[in-house]
KOLTIDO-38875 format. One line per field, with one value per residue (C-alpha): residue in one letter; x, y, z. Coordinates in nm, 2 decimals, decimal comma, always signed. Example, Ala and Ser with C-alpha at 12.3 -4.5 7.8 and 13.67 -1.06 7.14 Angstrom:
type = [A	S]
xx = [+1,23	+1,37]
yy = [-0,45	-0,11]
zz = [+0,78	+0,71]
This chain:
type = [M	N	T	F	N	S	R	Y	H	R	Q	I	I	L	E	E	I	G	I	T	G	Q	N	K	I	N	N	A	K	V	L	V	I	G	A	G	G	L	G	C	P	I	L	Q	Y	L	T	A	A	G	V	G	T	L	G	I	I	D	F	D	T	V	D	I	S	N	L	H	R	Q	I	L	Y	G	T	S	T	L	G	K	N	K	A	V	A	A	K	E	R	L	E	D	L	N	P	D	I	T	I	I	A	Y	P	E	Q	L	T	T	K	N	A	I	S	I	F	E	N	Y	D	I	I	V	D	G	S	D	N	F	S	T	R	Y	L	V	N	D	A	S	I	I	T	G	K	P	L	V	Y	G	A	I	F	K	F	E	G	Q	V	S	V	F	N	Y	Q	N	G	P	S	Y	R	C	L	F	P	E	P	P	K	A	G	S	V	P	N	C	S	E	I	G	V	L	G	V	L	P	G	I	I	G	S	M	Q	A	N	E	T	L	K	I	I	L	G	L	G	N	V	L	S	N	Q	L	F	M	Y	D	C	L	A	G	T	S	S	S	F	T	T	T	R	V	E	K	E	I	E	N	V	K	A	S	A	A	Y	F	E	T	I	D	Y	D	F	F	C	G	V	S	H	V	S	E	I	T	A	E	M	A	F	Q	K	E	N	V	Q	F	I	D	V	R	E	A	H	E	Q	P	K	I	D	I	L	N	P	I	Y	I	P	L	G	T	L	Q	E	Q	L	T	S	I	E	T	N	S	A	I	I	V	F	C	Q	S	G	I	R	S	K	K	A	V	E	I	L	Q	S	N	G	F	K	N	V	S	H	V	I	G	G	A	N	A	L	A	I	S	M	T	N	L	K	T	N	E	I]
xx = [-2,58	-2,52	-2,26	-2,02	-2,03	-2,00	-1,69	-1,50	-1,65	-1,33	-1,17	-1,47	-1,51	-1,16	-1,23	-0,93	-1,09	-1,47	-1,69	-1,51	-1,17	-1,32	-1,46	-1,11	-0,98	-1,26	-1,19	-0,81	-0,63	-0,31	-0,07	+0,15	+0,47	+0,53	+0,31	+0,59	+0,72	+0,65	+0,36	+0,15	+0,11	+0,08	-0,20	-0,37	-0,40	-0,49	-0,76	-0,89	-0,88	-1,10	-0,87	-1,12	-0,89	-0,59	-0,35	-0,11	+0,17	+0,38	+0,50	+0,63	+0,46	+0,41	+0,69	+0,69	+1,00	+0,77	+0,53	+0,72	+0,67	+0,43	+0,12	-0,15	-0,06	-0,09	-0,01	-0,31	-0,16	+0,18	+0,28	+0,01	+0,08	+0,12	-0,09	-0,37	-0,35	-0,34	-0,64	-0,85	-0,75	-0,81	-1,15	-1,26	-1,12	-1,31	-1,54	-1,65	-1,34	-1,19	-0,87	-0,68	-0,42	-0,13	+0,03	+0,32	+0,67	+0,69	+0,90	+0,97	+0,71	+0,41	+0,51	+0,39	+0,05	-0,01	+0,11	-0,12	-0,42	-0,32	-0,28	+0,00	+0,27	+0,39	+0,72	+0,75	+1,01	+1,34	+1,59	+1,76	+1,67	+1,30	+1,34	+1,51	+1,25	+0,96	+1,12	+1,17	+0,82	+0,68	+0,86	+0,75	+0,39	+0,39	+0,30	+0,42	+0,62	+0,61	+0,94	+1,04	+1,34	+1,46	+1,79	+1,82	+1,70	+1,68	+1,44	+1,39	+1,09	+1,06	+0,82	+0,96	+0,83	+0,59	+0,51	+0,84	+1,03	+1,34	+1,33	+1,50	+1,77	+1,83	+1,92	+2,09	+2,20	+2,40	+2,32	+2,55	+2,80	+2,63	+2,63	+2,75	+2,40	+2,24	+1,86	+1,67	+1,68	+2,06	+2,11	+1,78	+1,53	+1,34	+0,98	+0,82	+1,04	+0,87	+0,54	+0,67	+0,81	+0,52	+0,27	+0,46	+0,44	+0,06	+0,05	+0,24	+0,00	-0,30	-0,14	-0,09	-0,45	-0,59	-0,35	-0,27	+0,04	+0,40	+0,46	+0,81	+0,92	+1,26	+1,37	+1,47	+1,34	+1,55	+1,45	+1,65	+1,42	+1,69	+1,80	+1,44	+1,58	+1,50	+1,67	+1,62	+1,81	+1,72	+1,71	+1,74	+1,59	+1,86	+1,71	+1,95	+1,85	+1,48	+1,54	+1,75	+1,46	+1,20	+1,42	+1,44	+1,06	+1,10	+1,32	+1,20	+1,09	+1,45	+1,62	+1,79	+1,76	+1,93	+2,23	+2,23	+2,24	+2,51	+2,27	+2,38	+2,13	+2,20	+2,03	+1,75	+1,56	+1,26	+1,28	+1,03	+1,25	+1,57	+1,43	+1,36	+1,71	+1,96	+2,34	+2,36	+2,61	+2,43	+2,63	+2,50	+2,68	+2,53	+2,71	+2,73	+2,47	+2,19	+1,87	+1,69	+1,94	+1,85	+2,06	+1,83	+2,00	+2,34	+2,50	+2,86	+2,89	+3,10	+3,02	+3,01	+3,30	+3,53	+3,40	+3,68	+3,94	+3,75	+3,68	+3,91	+3,67	+3,39	+3,33	+3,36	+3,19	+2,84	+2,56	+2,58	+2,29	+2,36	+2,14	+2,16	+1,89	+1,67	+1,84	+2,05	+2,40	+2,35	+2,32	+2,66	+2,80	+2,68	+2,86	+3,18	+3,16	+3,08	+3,37	+3,60	+3,49	+3,20	+2,93	+2,62	+2,54	+2,21	+2,07	+1,75	+1,48	+1,39	+1,68	+1,66	+1,33	+1,17	+1,34	+1,21	+0,86	+0,89	+1,05	+0,75	+0,51	+0,69	+0,67	+0,30	+0,22	+0,40	+0,18]
yy = [-8,13	-8,51	-8,71	-8,71	-8,33	-8,28	-8,51	-8,35	-8,00	-7,81	-7,97	-7,94	-7,57	-7,51	-7,40	-7,60	-7,92	-7,90	-8,21	-8,31	-8,32	-8,50	-8,76	-8,81	-8,87	-9,11	-9,31	-9,33	-9,64	-9,59	-9,85	-9,76	-9,96	-9,98	-9,86	-9,72	-9,37	-9,24	-9,47	-9,36	-8,99	-9,09	-9,33	-9,09	-8,80	-9,01	-9,18	-8,84	-8,70	-8,98	-9,19	-9,46	-9,76	-9,77	-10,07	-10,12	-10,37	-10,44	-10,77	-10,60	-10,58	-10,29	-10,24	-9,99	-9,82	-9,73	-9,52	-9,20	-9,15	-9,41	-9,23	-9,47	-9,71	-9,73	-9,96	-10,18	-10,27	-10,38	-10,71	-10,67	-10,66	-10,30	-10,34	-10,49	-10,24	-9,95	-10,07	-10,10	-9,74	-9,59	-9,76	-9,57	-9,24	-9,30	-9,60	-9,49	-9,60	-9,94	-10,03	-10,35	-10,49	-10,71	-10,84	-10,99	-10,90	-10,73	-10,96	-11,01	-11,28	-11,06	-10,71	-10,70	-10,87	-10,62	-10,31	-10,38	-10,31	-9,95	-9,62	-9,48	-9,64	-9,45	-9,58	-9,55	-9,82	-9,78	-9,99	-9,99	-10,34	-10,25	-9,91	-10,06	-10,34	-10,09	-9,87	-10,15	-10,29	-9,94	-9,91	-10,25	-10,19	-9,82	-9,67	-9,33	-9,36	-9,11	-9,14	-9,03	-9,10	-8,98	-8,96	-8,82	-8,46	-8,46	-8,59	-8,62	-8,63	-8,69	-8,84	-9,10	-9,26	-8,98	-8,86	-8,99	-8,84	-9,00	-9,30	-9,38	-9,56	-9,25	-9,07	-9,36	-9,61	-9,81	-9,86	-9,73	-9,97	-10,22	-10,08	-9,73	-9,57	-9,68	-9,67	-9,50	-9,82	-9,77	-9,39	-9,25	-9,00	-8,71	-8,83	-8,53	-8,57	-8,87	-8,68	-8,39	-8,60	-8,84	-8,55	-8,42	-8,76	-8,76	-8,41	-8,52	-8,81	-8,59	-8,35	-8,64	-8,76	-8,40	-8,29	-7,98	-7,78	-7,87	-8,24	-8,31	-8,50	-8,41	-8,28	-8,40	-8,19	-8,20	-8,07	-8,00	-7,98	-7,84	-7,56	-7,51	-7,49	-7,67	-7,71	-7,91	-8,01	-8,12	-8,49	-8,62	-8,92	-9,17	-9,38	-9,66	-9,72	-9,73	-9,97	-10,20	-10,23	-10,29	-10,56	-10,73	-10,78	-11,13	-11,25	-11,00	-11,27	-11,42	-11,09	-11,09	-10,72	-10,80	-10,93	-10,63	-10,40	-10,61	-10,75	-11,10	-11,37	-11,46	-11,71	-11,56	-11,67	-11,52	-11,39	-11,66	-11,93	-11,78	-11,83	-12,20	-12,27	-12,47	-12,49	-12,16	-11,88	-11,54	-11,24	-10,88	-10,66	-10,33	-10,06	-10,08	-9,80	-9,95	-10,08	-10,30	-10,55	-10,92	-11,07	-11,37	-11,51	-11,46	-11,31	-11,20	-10,84	-10,76	-10,43	-10,47	-10,23	-10,46	-10,80	-10,87	-10,82	-11,04	-11,35	-11,56	-11,50	-11,68	-12,05	-12,24	-12,57	-12,43	-12,26	-11,88	-11,64	-11,27	-10,98	-10,60	-10,33	-10,40	-10,66	-10,45	-10,47	-10,83	-10,92	-10,76	-10,95	-11,28	-11,19	-11,12	-11,45	-11,65	-11,50	-11,61	-11,97	-11,98	-12,21	-12,23	-11,86	-11,67	-11,34	-11,24	-11,08	-10,75	-10,76	-10,67	-10,49	-10,82	-11,01	-10,78	-10,82	-11,19	-11,20	-11,00	-11,24	-11,54	-11,39	-11,31	-11,67	-11,80	-11,61]
zz = [-0,74	-0,80	-0,61	-0,91	-0,95	-0,57	-0,53	-0,81	-0,80	-0,73	-1,04	-1,26	-1,20	-1,34	-1,70	-1,82	-1,69	-1,67	-1,71	-2,02	-1,84	-1,54	-1,77	-1,91	-1,56	-1,48	-1,80	-1,74	-1,63	-1,44	-1,30	-1,00	-0,94	-0,57	-0,28	-0,07	+0,00	-0,36	-0,43	-0,13	-0,23	-0,60	-0,52	-0,27	-0,51	-0,82	-0,62	-0,49	-0,84	-0,97	-1,19	-1,30	-1,28	-1,05	-1,04	-0,75	-0,77	-0,46	-0,30	+0,02	+0,36	+0,59	+0,84	+1,13	+0,98	+0,68	+0,87	+0,89	+0,52	+0,38	+0,49	+0,36	+0,65	+1,02	+1,30	+1,22	+0,89	+1,01	+0,84	+0,57	+0,20	+0,09	-0,23	-0,04	+0,25	+0,01	-0,18	+0,14	+0,25	-0,10	-0,14	+0,16	+0,01	-0,31	-0,35	-0,70	-0,88	-0,95	-0,76	-0,85	-0,61	-0,74	-0,42	-0,62	-0,74	-1,08	-1,31	-1,68	-1,67	-1,57	-1,66	-2,02	-1,95	-1,67	-1,85	-2,15	-1,93	-1,85	-2,02	-1,81	-1,59	-1,28	-1,13	-0,75	-0,72	-0,52	-0,71	-1,04	-1,15	-1,13	-1,30	-1,60	-1,62	-1,59	-1,86	-2,11	-2,05	-2,10	-2,43	-2,55	-2,46	-2,58	-2,25	-2,11	-1,79	-1,51	-1,32	-0,97	-0,74	-0,40	-0,22	+0,13	+0,08	-0,30	-0,56	-0,93	-1,16	-1,54	-1,80	-2,03	-2,35	-2,41	-2,76	-2,90	-2,62	-2,44	-2,22	-1,89	-2,08	-2,29	-1,97	-1,79	-2,05	-1,79	-1,42	-1,16	-1,01	-0,77	-0,42	-0,52	-0,47	-0,14	-0,10	+0,18	+0,39	+0,41	+0,38	+0,52	+0,38	+0,51	+0,54	+0,36	+0,05	-0,11	-0,04	-0,25	-0,53	-0,54	-0,55	-0,85	-1,02	-0,96	-1,11	-1,43	-1,46	-1,45	-1,70	-1,94	-1,90	-1,95	-2,22	-2,01	-1,94	-2,02	-1,95	-1,80	-2,11	-2,25	-1,91	-1,57	-1,28	-0,96	-0,62	-0,31	+0,00	+0,23	+0,00	-0,13	-0,48	-0,80	-1,13	-1,46	-1,76	-2,11	-2,19	-2,54	-2,71	-2,82	-3,10	-3,06	-2,70	-2,79	-3,08	-2,87	-2,62	-2,89	-3,03	-2,69	-2,69	-2,84	-2,54	-2,27	-2,03	-2,02	-1,93	-1,59	-1,47	-1,14	-1,33	-1,56	-1,25	-1,08	-0,81	-0,71	-0,61	-0,25	-0,02	+0,19	+0,50	+0,67	+1,03	+1,14	+0,99	+1,14	+1,50	+1,42	+1,30	+1,53	+1,52	+1,34	+1,38	+1,35	+1,24	+1,30	+1,05	+1,18	+1,36	+1,74	+1,80	+1,58	+1,74	+1,81	+1,95	+1,88	+2,16	+2,19	+1,88	+2,05	+1,73	+1,69	+1,60	+1,29	+1,12	+0,74	+0,69	+0,90	+0,78	+0,54	+0,82	+1,07	+0,86	+1,09	+1,38	+1,20	+1,23	+0,91	+1,01	+1,08	+0,89	+0,90	+0,90	+0,85	+0,93	+0,93	+0,98	+0,68	+0,47	+0,24	+0,40	+0,49	+0,12	+0,06	+0,36	+0,21	-0,11	+0,08	+0,28	-0,03	-0,22	+0,07	+0,06	+0,31	+0,16	+0,38	+0,42	+0,40	+0,51	+0,69	+0,47	+0,64	+0,88	+1,25	+1,19	+1,08	+1,35	+1,62	+1,50	+1,48	+1,83	+1,96	+1,80	+1,95	+2,30	+2,25	+2,15	+2,45	+2,69]
C-alpha cells in the first residue's frame, strides 16, 4: 500500500468516499479565518483529512491564556504568531499538503484577493466586525462560508452562501449593540466547547467538498454542552441583503466594519512600550480578585463598573494608560474617559496578561 493510501486508508475504505472522494479532498483549497479556539480543531482535522491547500490568517500571538482550548500550541510557542505556529505544527501532522500562513489582520484591503484563491471559507473569528467582513467578502467572491460561534457553554454552526442559500446577513442583518455580547476573553468559555464546534465546522467543510450528506445551509444548529442538547431552526435567504452586499463590491475596500458594528477606534499601546513610559498614570479596571497583579506600574484600581463615578480621582494633567485582563474592558474605559474630556488616554493591547509576560522578560534580561 503506498503512502497516500496508507495515510487516508480509513477514509478511502468508506464506500461514500473512496479514492475519488479522497482526490476531491486533496484538490480542495480552504481558507480558515482565525487560528484560535475554533480555528485549531478546524485546521487539525482538515489537515489530517488531507485538504490539499489550507490557508490560515491570524495576526494574533499565542498567549498562555489560550492554551486551555487552543490545542495546536504549547508553552514553546508563547509570543509567536498563531498562523505561523499553527503552520509549523500542522506540517508535522501532514507534510504532504500545502499550508499557507497569513500572519496579518484580515481587512477590506486584502480579503478579496486572498479569498479568490480558495474554494471554501471557514470562519473561526470571535468578533462581529470580522464576521460581517468575512460574510460580505464571501458573497462578493462567490465562496461558501462555514460559520461557527461560541458563548460560555453554547455554540452555533451554519453554512452560508451555499447553493443560493442564505448569508450571515440574512440571519443577522444588524449587529448587536456594541458591548452587549462579550467575547470569551471577558465572559469565559469551557475549553472543550470550541473543540466540539470547530470539529463540526470541519465536518461541514468536508461534506461540501465531497458533496455528501445534508449541508447545514438554510439552518442554524445550536448546541448546549451542559445540557447535552441541540436544536436548530430554519434560516431563509433574504434577496435584498444579498444584493446589497453585491452592490457594495465597487467600494468594499472603503467600508469600516468596526464602525458598522459600533466599535470605536481607541489609542493602543503595547505592553513593552507601557513599561518604558514615564509620567504616566496607570489605571487597572479589573475586579479586585483578578490576577496577575501588575503593582510594579503602581496603578490605581478602578473597576470598570465604577469608573464613571470615580472620574474625580483621576489626574487630568498626565497621560493615562488603562489596562484590564486582556484588553477588552480597557477599550470601553478609554471611551468613557474620552467622552468625559480626558485627552491623552490609551489602553494596553493584551492587558494584564501581556504586561505579565513583558514584566517577566524584563526581569530575565536584567539577570
